[in-house]
C-alpha positions, 0 to 999 in steps of 0.5 A: 368914379370915386366917391367924394370921400375918396377925393378928399382923403386922397388929397389929404393923405398925399399932402400929409405924406409930402409933409412927413417925408419930403418937405423942408418947410413943415411949418407951412403944412398945418392941419388947416393946410390938410383941410384946404387940400381936402377941399381942393380934392373935391373942388372939380365936382363944384359943377354938380351943385352949380348944375342944380342951380343953373338947371333952375335958371333954364340951362345945364352945365355938363359934369366933367366939363371945364372943372375937370381939366388940368386948366383949372389946376393951372389957374389955381397954381399961378396965384400960388407961384406969384405969392411964393415969389413975393415971399407969401409962402403960407398963402402960396402953399394953400394954392399949391395944395388946392391945385394938387387936389384938383389934379389928383381928382381928375387923375382919379376920375380918369381911372374910374370911367365906364365910357371914355366918350361921355365920362373921359377927362379933357386932358388937353383942353383948351387945345382939344376937347377930346376926352381921354380915360384909362378905365383901369380900375372900373368894374361893377364889383368895385363900384358896389364896394365904393363906400367900403373902400372909402371907409378903409382909406379913412381908417387906414389914414387915421391908424397911420396918423396914430401910429406915427403920433403925428396928429399932435404935430398939427396942433 
């Protein structure tokens, strides 16, 4: 499974690329929006600290449960659509990038699994609780170098921003 840094950076980089090459509404994509996107990429793992708290209260929450389903992304997307409809575009974009981060997180997790039955993603929840996973990129070597991969992604993104001189665009 990807480290937290990968989830955060993947969301930030995807939103940044969208901002640079696709959107007509660049004013809604500030440095704050990228920060929110990064938080959205980490949000599904909120079940880990919640499990630490709940275990002290006598019950446990399973990792990759409800927070690792597209349902959570849809629940975040709905307020964004409502805000967009009522012309609160900047606030709506925050919800959109959080939903994107959540979806990207669970998508990445489905690529990095060892056992579909215990670590898969319930893509069809609430209609089905059957876990699915692609298990395309997982192997022991990849896991051993996970921190190096995170560092490479961070360095590449910083280089890209410096090369494009886009860091000043966020200020």
